[in-house]
N, C-alpha and C positions, 0 to 999 in steps of 0.2 A: 357215446361218451365224448365229451369235449376236452381235449388234452392241451391245447395251446393256451398260453397265458401271456398277458401283457401287463407289465408292472411299471408304473411311473412313480419315481421318487422325486419329490420337490423339496428343496431345502433353501431357506433364506436366513438372514440374520434374525428374523422374527419368528419363524415357524418351520415345521417339517410336515409334509403331507405324503400319503401313499394313496395312489389310485391303482386298483387291481381289477382286471377285467373279470366280469361276472355275467354269464349268460349274454354273450356278445349281442348287441353293441353296448351293453350297460357296464358300468364300473361301480365298485364300492370305494368309498373314500374314508380314510382314517387319519386322524391327527393324534391318536394315542401315542404317548411318548415311547412306551415299550415296543409297540409295533413298528414305529418309525425308526427307532434305534436299532432294532433287530434287522430290519430291512436294509438299513444303511450299511451295517456290518456285512450282511450277506452279499450285497452288491460289491462292496470293496473286495471281498474274498474272490468273487467271480472274476473281477477285473485283474486281480493279482495272479490268478491261475490261468488267465487267457494268454494266447500267443498272438503276436502281430502277424497279419497276413502279408504285409509289406511295409518297408520303411516309408515309402511314399504315402501310403495310407495313414500311417501314424502322424506324419507331418501335416497332412491335410486335416486330420482329426484335431490335432493340437491347435492349429490355426483357427479352425472353425470355433472350437470351444473358448479359445482366448478372446476372439472377437465377440462371441456371445456374452462372455463374462463382463467384458468392458461395457457392452450395451446395457446389461442389467445394472451395473454399478452406476452408470450415468443416470439411468431411469430412477434408481433408488435415491440418488442425491437430488434429483429434480422433484421427487415426490415429498421430500422432507422439507419443502419450502417452509 
């Protein structure tokens, strides 16, 4: 029995996608609105119920994702030429 799972949720201003591990190393992909909306809410609940391991870790995480979001925004604006 394979019990571990990897879920990737991708969201942009144009689309939402879910990649879910299926028979490693394969993934299933879905852009179904119901599946994506459900998964997004599930992920938000998991994050709200989680606890920080350390304040330093939270600062590093926020810095990383802030920089990543800025890069994505720049790329989106460049692609809208």
